[in-house]
A tleap script that builds the chain and sets N, CA, C and O, in Angstrom:
source leaprc.protein.ff14SB
mol = sequence {
  NMET SER THR LEU PRO ASN GLN PRO LYS LEU
  SER ARG ARG PHE ARG LEU GLN TYR GLU GLU
  ALA GLN SER ARG TRP VAL LEU LEU TYR PRO
  GLU GLY MET VAL GLN LEU ASN PRO SER ALA
  ALA GLU ILE LEU GLN ARG CYS ASP GLY VAL
  ARG THR PHE ASP GLY ILE VAL ALA GLU LEU
  GLU VAL ALA PHE ASN ALA GLN GLY ILE SER
  PRO GLU VAL GLN ALA LEU LEU GLU GLU GLY
  GLN ARG ARG GLY TRP ILE CASP
}
set mol.1.N position { 48.402 68.111 -11.253 }
set mol.1.CA position { 47.649 67.668 -12.407 }
set mol.1.C position { 47.906 68.582 -13.602 }
set mol.1.O position { 47.078 68.637 -14.512 }
set mol.2.N position { 48.999 69.280 -13.625 }
set mol.2.CA position { 49.242 70.304 -14.634 }
set mol.2.C position { 49.381 69.749 -16.048 }
set mol.2.O position { 49.026 70.439 -17.004 }
set mol.3.N position { 49.880 68.540 -16.212 }
set mol.3.CA position { 50.086 68.024 -17.561 }
set mol.3.C position { 48.887 67.252 -18.098 }
set mol.3.O position { 48.814 66.997 -19.300 }
set mol.4.N position { 47.972 66.885 -17.260 }
set mol.4.CA position { 46.807 66.128 -17.720 }
set mol.4.C position { 45.774 67.054 -18.353 }
set mol.4.O position { 45.552 68.164 -17.870 }
set mol.5.N position { 45.144 66.600 -19.432 }
set mol.5.CA position { 44.050 67.398 -19.977 }
set mol.5.C position { 42.876 67.401 -18.997 }
set mol.5.O position { 42.698 66.447 -18.239 }
set mol.6.N position { 42.087 68.453 -19.009 }
set mol.6.CA position { 40.944 68.527 -18.111 }
set mol.6.C position { 39.903 67.461 -18.440 }
set mol.6.O position { 39.211 66.965 -17.550 }
set mol.7.N position { 39.796 67.113 -19.718 }
set mol.7.CA position { 38.850 66.087 -20.152 }
set mol.7.C position { 39.630 64.966 -20.841 }
set mol.7.O position { 39.682 64.906 -22.070 }
set mol.8.N position { 40.235 64.081 -20.050 }
set mol.8.CA position { 41.085 63.043 -20.645 }
set mol.8.C position { 40.296 62.092 -21.539 }
set mol.8.O position { 39.125 61.801 -21.296 }
set mol.9.N position { 40.971 61.623 -22.569 }
set mol.9.CA position { 40.354 60.622 -23.444 }
set mol.9.C position { 41.423 59.649 -23.899 }
set mol.9.O position { 42.610 59.970 -23.943 }
set mol.10.N position { 40.968 58.445 -24.236 }
set mol.10.CA position { 41.889 57.439 -24.745 }
set mol.10.C position { 42.409 57.861 -26.106 }
set mol.10.O position { 41.683 58.439 -26.914 }
set mol.11.N position { 43.653 57.569 -26.342 }
set mol.11.CA position { 44.242 57.825 -27.643 }
set mol.11.C position { 43.541 56.967 -28.698 }
set mol.11.O position { 43.102 55.853 -28.415 }
set mol.12.N position { 43.445 57.489 -29.888 }
set mol.12.CA position { 42.818 56.716 -30.979 }
set mol.12.C position { 43.626 55.471 -31.335 }
set mol.12.O position { 43.113 54.571 -31.999 }
set mol.13.N position { 44.874 55.413 -30.905 }
set mol.13.CA position { 45.710 54.238 -31.197 }
set mol.13.C position { 45.360 53.036 -30.324 }
set mol.13.O position { 45.836 51.928 -30.569 }
set mol.14.N position { 44.533 53.255 -29.312 }
set mol.14.CA position { 44.176 52.191 -28.373 }
set mol.14.C position { 42.680 51.944 -28.376 }
set mol.14.O position { 41.883 52.857 -28.596 }
set mol.15.N position { 42.312 50.697 -28.131 }
set mol.15.CA position { 40.900 50.341 -27.995 }
set mol.15.C position { 40.729 49.591 -26.684 }
set mol.15.O position { 41.410 48.598 -26.427 }
set mol.16.N position { 39.821 50.073 -25.868 }
set mol.16.CA position { 39.502 49.427 -24.595 }
set mol.16.C position { 38.451 48.368 -24.857 }
set mol.16.O position { 37.407 48.645 -25.447 }
set mol.17.N position { 38.734 47.148 -24.412 }
set mol.17.CA position { 37.831 46.038 -24.730 }
set mol.17.C position { 37.883 44.998 -23.618 }
set mol.17.O position { 38.930 44.760 -23.017 }
set mol.18.N position { 36.730 44.384 -23.357 }
set mol.18.CA position { 36.685 43.292 -22.384 }
set mol.18.C position { 37.008 41.993 -23.115 }
set mol.18.O position { 36.380 41.673 -24.125 }
set mol.19.N position { 37.974 41.255 -22.614 }
set mol.19.CA position { 38.381 39.984 -23.206 }
set mol.19.C position { 37.806 38.844 -22.377 }
set mol.19.O position { 38.255 38.582 -21.261 }
set mol.20.N position { 36.811 38.172 -22.936 }
set mol.20.CA position { 36.175 37.047 -22.244 }
set mol.20.C position { 37.189 35.956 -21.904 }
set mol.20.O position { 37.155 35.393 -20.809 }
set mol.21.N position { 38.086 35.659 -22.838 }
set mol.21.CA position { 39.051 34.571 -22.630 }
set mol.21.C position { 39.933 34.825 -21.409 }
set mol.21.O position { 40.385 33.883 -20.758 }
set mol.22.N position { 40.176 36.105 -21.100 }
set mol.22.CA position { 41.035 36.441 -19.968 }
set mol.22.C position { 40.244 36.967 -18.780 }
set mol.22.O position { 40.806 37.218 -17.715 }
set mol.23.N position { 38.943 37.131 -18.963 }
set mol.23.CA position { 38.063 37.666 -17.919 }
set mol.23.C position { 38.578 38.994 -17.376 }
set mol.23.O position { 38.602 39.222 -16.166 }
set mol.24.N position { 38.993 39.869 -18.303 }
set mol.24.CA position { 39.494 41.181 -17.879 }
set mol.24.C position { 39.460 42.174 -19.024 }
set mol.24.O position { 39.371 41.802 -20.194 }
set mol.25.N position { 39.533 43.453 -18.660 }
set mol.25.CA position { 39.615 44.524 -19.633 }
set mol.25.C position { 41.049 44.663 -20.118 }
set mol.25.O position { 41.998 44.465 -19.359 }
set mol.26.N position { 41.192 45.002 -21.380 }
set mol.26.CA position { 42.516 45.192 -21.975 }
set mol.26.C position { 42.489 46.432 -22.860 }
set mol.26.O position { 41.434 46.882 -23.306 }
set mol.27.N position { 43.668 46.962 -23.094 }
set mol.27.CA position { 43.862 48.005 -24.090 }
set mol.27.C position { 44.551 47.335 -25.271 }
set mol.27.O position { 45.643 46.783 -25.135 }
set mol.28.N position { 43.912 47.388 -26.412 }
set mol.28.CA position { 44.491 46.803 -27.617 }
set mol.28.C position { 45.138 47.897 -28.442 }
set mol.28.O position { 44.621 49.010 -28.537 }
set mol.29.N position { 46.287 47.566 -29.043 }
set mol.29.CA position { 46.966 48.477 -29.952 }
set mol.29.C position { 47.681 47.631 -30.995 }
set mol.29.O position { 47.845 46.427 -30.798 }
set mol.30.N position { 48.113 48.237 -32.110 }
set mol.30.CA position { 48.658 47.416 -33.206 }
set mol.30.C position { 49.799 46.475 -32.808 }
set mol.30.O position { 49.928 45.391 -33.376 }
set mol.31.N position { 50.616 46.873 -31.850 }
set mol.31.CA position { 51.757 46.032 -31.473 }
set mol.31.C position { 51.449 45.042 -30.361 }
set mol.31.O position { 52.304 44.225 -30.017 }
set mol.32.N position { 50.247 45.093 -29.788 }
set mol.32.CA position { 49.973 44.165 -28.707 }
set mol.32.C position { 48.777 44.534 -27.857 }
set mol.32.O position { 47.783 45.080 -28.335 }
set mol.33.N position { 48.908 44.215 -26.572 }
set mol.33.CA position { 47.786 44.353 -25.655 }
set mol.33.C position { 48.322 44.650 -24.256 }
set mol.33.O position { 49.365 44.134 -23.856 }
set mol.34.N position { 47.592 45.488 -23.521 }
set mol.34.CA position { 47.901 45.781 -22.131 }
set mol.34.C position { 46.754 45.251 -21.293 }
set mol.34.O position { 45.608 45.657 -21.483 }
set mol.35.N position { 47.050 44.347 -20.365 }
set mol.35.CA position { 46.027 43.836 -19.466 }
set mol.35.C position { 45.849 44.822 -18.320 }
set mol.35.O position { 46.822 45.288 -17.727 }
set mol.36.N position { 44.601 45.132 -18.019 }
set mol.36.CA position { 44.297 46.127 -16.988 }
set mol.36.C position { 43.736 45.470 -15.735 }
set mol.36.O position { 43.002 44.485 -15.807 }
set mol.37.N position { 44.094 46.034 -14.590 }
set mol.37.CA position { 43.444 45.573 -13.364 }
set mol.37.C position { 42.068 46.234 -13.302 }
set mol.37.O position { 41.816 47.184 -14.043 }
set mol.38.N position { 41.190 45.765 -12.452 }
set mol.38.CA position { 39.825 46.314 -12.415 }
set mol.38.C position { 39.760 47.824 -12.163 }
set mol.38.O position { 38.925 48.509 -12.754 }
set mol.39.N position { 40.619 48.344 -11.304 }
set mol.39.CA position { 40.603 49.777 -11.017 }
set mol.39.C position { 40.988 50.592 -12.242 }
set mol.39.O position { 40.331 51.580 -12.567 }
set mol.40.N position { 42.042 50.182 -12.915 }
set mol.40.CA position { 42.483 50.896 -14.122 }
set mol.40.C position { 41.395 50.861 -15.184 }
set mol.40.O position { 41.160 51.861 -15.862 }
set mol.41.N position { 40.735 49.728 -15.335 }
set mol.41.CA position { 39.662 49.613 -16.332 }
set mol.41.C position { 38.518 50.567 -16.007 }
set mol.41.O position { 37.983 51.217 -16.904 }
set mol.42.N position { 38.138 50.658 -14.735 }
set mol.42.CA position { 37.056 51.559 -14.338 }
set mol.42.C position { 37.406 53.014 -14.652 }
set mol.42.O position { 36.561 53.780 -15.115 }
set mol.43.N position { 38.643 53.377 -14.399 }
set mol.43.CA position { 39.078 54.749 -14.679 }
set mol.43.C position { 39.096 55.004 -16.189 }
set mol.43.O position { 38.534 55.993 -16.660 }
set mol.44.N position { 39.733 54.121 -16.939 }
set mol.44.CA position { 39.886 54.345 -18.379 }
set mol.44.C position { 38.560 54.294 -19.129 }
set mol.44.O position { 38.413 54.948 -20.162 }
set mol.45.N position { 37.596 53.531 -18.627 }
set mol.45.CA position { 36.276 53.507 -19.269 }
set mol.45.C position { 35.616 54.879 -19.230 }
set mol.45.O position { 34.751 55.174 -20.055 }
set mol.46.N position { 36.010 55.707 -18.293 }
set mol.46.CA position { 35.406 57.025 -18.145 }
set mol.46.C position { 36.174 58.117 -18.893 }
set mol.46.O position { 35.744 59.271 -18.916 }
set mol.47.N position { 37.296 57.762 -19.497 }
set mol.47.CA position { 38.102 58.739 -20.242 }
set mol.47.C position { 37.572 58.842 -21.665 }
set mol.47.O position { 38.098 58.227 -22.593 }
set mol.48.N position { 36.515 59.637 -21.809 }
set mol.48.CA position { 35.827 59.738 -23.092 }
set mol.48.C position { 35.975 61.102 -23.753 }
set mol.48.O position { 35.377 61.350 -24.800 }
set mol.49.N position { 36.767 61.990 -23.150 }
set mol.49.CA position { 36.939 63.320 -23.707 }
set mol.49.C position { 35.799 64.256 -23.367 }
set mol.49.O position { 35.827 65.429 -23.741 }
set mol.50.N position { 34.792 63.754 -22.662 }
set mol.50.CA position { 33.645 64.566 -22.246 }
set mol.50.C position { 33.699 64.793 -20.733 }
set mol.50.O position { 33.545 65.917 -20.255 }
set mol.51.N position { 33.918 63.714 -19.997 }
set mol.51.CA position { 33.998 63.832 -18.537 }
set mol.51.C position { 35.278 64.569 -18.151 }
set mol.51.O position { 36.332 64.379 -18.760 }
set mol.52.N position { 35.165 65.403 -17.140 }
set mol.52.CA position { 36.349 66.077 -16.605 }
set mol.52.C position { 37.054 65.157 -15.614 }
set mol.52.O position { 36.489 64.163 -15.156 }
set mol.53.N position { 38.293 65.505 -15.293 }
set mol.53.CA position { 39.030 64.743 -14.289 }
set mol.53.C position { 38.234 64.705 -12.987 }
set mol.53.O position { 38.043 63.640 -12.400 }
set mol.54.N position { 37.771 65.875 -12.538 }
set mol.54.CA position { 37.009 65.934 -11.281 }
set mol.54.C position { 35.722 65.127 -11.383 }
set mol.54.O position { 35.311 64.494 -10.410 }
set mol.55.N position { 35.088 65.142 -12.534 }
set mol.55.CA position { 33.874 64.361 -12.743 }
set mol.55.C position { 34.140 62.868 -12.675 }
set mol.55.O position { 33.347 62.114 -12.111 }
set mol.56.N position { 35.261 62.442 -13.253 }
set mol.56.CA position { 35.639 61.028 -13.209 }
set mol.56.C position { 35.858 60.600 -11.755 }
set mol.56.O position { 35.361 59.560 -11.322 }
set mol.57.N position { 36.600 61.405 -11.017 }
set mol.57.CA position { 36.864 61.088 -9.609 }
set mol.57.C position { 35.556 61.017 -8.827 }
set mol.57.O position { 35.339 60.075 -8.065 }
set mol.58.N position { 34.682 62.010 -9.013 }
set mol.58.CA position { 33.407 62.026 -8.283 }
set mol.58.C position { 32.567 60.808 -8.631 }
set mol.58.O position { 31.961 60.198 -7.751 }
set mol.59.N position { 32.529 60.453 -9.903 }
set mol.59.CA position { 31.745 59.286 -10.331 }
set mol.59.C position { 32.285 58.004 -9.700 }
set mol.59.O position { 31.509 57.157 -9.256 }
set mol.60.N position { 33.596 57.857 -9.659 }
set mol.60.CA position { 34.207 56.670 -9.061 }
set mol.60.C position { 33.971 56.626 -7.549 }
set mol.60.O position { 33.716 55.560 -6.987 }
set mol.61.N position { 34.056 57.784 -6.899 }
set mol.61.CA position { 33.826 57.814 -5.451 }
set mol.61.C position { 32.405 57.383 -5.109 }
set mol.61.O position { 32.189 56.690 -4.115 }
set mol.62.N position { 31.439 57.785 -5.921 }
set mol.62.CA position { 30.055 57.368 -5.694 }
set mol.62.C position { 29.890 55.882 -6.010 }
set mol.62.O position { 29.292 55.138 -5.232 }
set mol.63.N position { 30.425 55.455 -7.160 }
set mol.63.CA position { 30.256 54.066 -7.603 }
set mol.63.C position { 30.847 53.067 -6.616 }
set mol.63.O position { 30.314 51.972 -6.433 }
set mol.64.N position { 31.952 53.454 -5.979 }
set mol.64.CA position { 32.644 52.498 -5.112 }
set mol.64.C position { 32.637 52.916 -3.646 }
set mol.64.O position { 33.380 52.366 -2.834 }
set mol.65.N position { 31.790 53.897 -3.309 }
set mol.65.CA position { 31.663 54.357 -1.935 }
set mol.65.C position { 33.040 54.588 -1.314 }
set mol.65.O position { 33.356 54.076 -0.240 }
set mol.66.N position { 33.849 55.380 -2.028 }
set mol.66.CA position { 35.213 55.664 -1.598 }
set mol.66.C position { 35.425 57.174 -1.609 }
set mol.66.O position { 34.789 57.893 -2.379 }
set mol.67.N position { 36.304 57.636 -0.769 }
set mol.67.CA position { 36.639 59.057 -0.711 }
set mol.67.C position { 38.150 59.219 -0.838 }
set mol.67.O position { 38.917 58.327 -0.476 }
set mol.68.N position { 38.563 60.371 -1.357 }
set mol.68.CA position { 39.985 60.689 -1.409 }
set mol.68.C position { 40.776 59.883 -2.418 }
set mol.68.O position { 41.960 59.629 -2.198 }
set mol.69.N position { 40.165 59.475 -3.515 }
set mol.69.CA position { 40.882 58.635 -4.494 }
set mol.69.C position { 41.526 59.450 -5.613 }
set mol.69.O position { 42.134 58.887 -6.523 }
set mol.70.N position { 41.395 60.755 -5.546 }
set mol.70.CA position { 41.944 61.615 -6.592 }
set mol.70.C position { 43.430 61.348 -6.875 }
set mol.70.O position { 43.805 61.277 -8.045 }
set mol.71.N position { 44.291 61.197 -5.861 }
set mol.71.CA position { 45.711 60.945 -6.148 }
set mol.71.C position { 45.946 59.652 -6.945 }
set mol.71.O position { 46.813 59.607 -7.819 }
set mol.72.N position { 45.175 58.609 -6.642 }
set mol.72.CA position { 45.339 57.344 -7.367 }
set mol.72.C position { 44.865 57.473 -8.811 }
set mol.72.O position { 45.499 56.950 -9.728 }
set mol.73.N position { 43.750 58.168 -9.009 }
set mol.73.CA position { 43.241 58.371 -10.372 }
set mol.73.C position { 44.245 59.205 -11.156 }
set mol.73.O position { 44.552 58.893 -12.307 }
set mol.74.N position { 44.751 60.257 -10.539 }
set mol.74.CA position { 45.736 61.106 -11.194 }
set mol.74.C position { 46.985 60.310 -11.565 }
set mol.74.O position { 47.500 60.454 -12.674 }
set mol.75.N position { 47.475 59.478 -10.657 }
set mol.75.CA position { 48.673 58.683 -10.928 }
set mol.75.C position { 48.462 57.749 -12.119 }
set mol.75.O position { 49.340 57.623 -12.973 }
set mol.76.N position { 47.303 57.097 -12.179 }
set mol.76.CA position { 47.036 56.204 -13.297 }
set mol.76.C position { 46.969 56.984 -14.606 }
set mol.76.O position { 47.536 56.559 -15.612 }
set mol.77.N position { 46.279 58.123 -14.597 }
set mol.77.CA position { 46.157 58.903 -15.831 }
set mol.77.C position { 47.500 59.481 -16.265 }
set mol.77.O position { 47.785 59.550 -17.461 }
set mol.78.N position { 48.325 59.896 -15.313 }
set mol.78.CA position { 49.656 60.380 -15.673 }
set mol.78.C position { 50.497 59.264 -16.279 }
set mol.78.O position { 51.212 59.481 -17.257 }
set mol.79.N position { 50.412 58.073 -15.700 }
set mol.79.CA position { 51.136 56.926 -16.268 }
set mol.79.C position { 50.579 56.589 -17.646 }
set mol.79.O position { 51.338 56.298 -18.571 }
set mol.80.N position { 49.263 56.625 -17.785 }
set mol.80.CA position { 48.643 56.374 -19.081 }
set mol.80.C position { 49.058 57.399 -20.119 }
set mol.80.O position { 49.264 57.064 -21.285 }
set mol.81.N position { 49.180 58.636 -19.698 }
set mol.81.CA position { 49.632 59.679 -20.625 }
set mol.81.C position { 51.088 59.435 -21.013 }
set mol.81.O position { 51.455 59.590 -22.178 }
set mol.82.N position { 51.906 59.059 -20.053 }
set mol.82.CA position { 53.309 58.780 -20.338 }
set mol.82.C position { 53.451 57.636 -21.336 }
set mol.82.O position { 54.341 57.646 -22.187 }
set mol.83.N position { 52.558 56.643 -21.221 }
set mol.83.CA position { 52.598 55.485 -22.120 }
set mol.83.C position { 51.864 55.712 -23.439 }
set mol.83.O position { 51.870 54.844 -24.312 }
set mol.84.N position { 51.232 56.880 -23.586 }
set mol.84.CA position { 50.546 57.202 -24.816 }
set mol.84.C position { 49.101 56.751 -24.884 }
set mol.84.O position { 48.478 56.831 -25.943 }
set mol.85.N position { 48.552 56.272 -23.763 }
set mol.85.CA position { 47.160 55.819 -23.746 }
set mol.85.C position { 46.180 56.980 -23.731 }
set mol.85.O position { 45.074 56.879 -24.261 }
set mol.86.N position { 46.600 58.093 -23.113 }
set mol.86.CA position { 45.721 59.241 -22.872 }
set mol.86.C position { 46.143 60.412 -23.747 }
set mol.86.O position { 47.323 60.756 -23.822 }
set mol.87.N position { 45.171 61.011 -24.398 }
set mol.87.CA position { 45.394 62.254 -25.164 }
set mol.87.C position { 44.927 63.421 -24.326 }
set mol.87.O position { 45.015 64.569 -24.762 }
savepdb mol mol.pdb
quit
């Protein structure tokens, strides 16, 4: 997790929004839109620059009664950072 910020947040270039027409969460940006699966949306909704990575993982584990999801959360955030979604 060396390249991820401790308190990840969405880039100001993106807006997370629920699209009723598509019944899903999306990331909007000037050139288009990224459709998110439910897991990605749950993770990105918590990237507010206040919650820590460990806090996000703990919150998700409680919310979904799951354990050991840190690698999946890390993978999504690393991909999001690579794509410019995460600051």
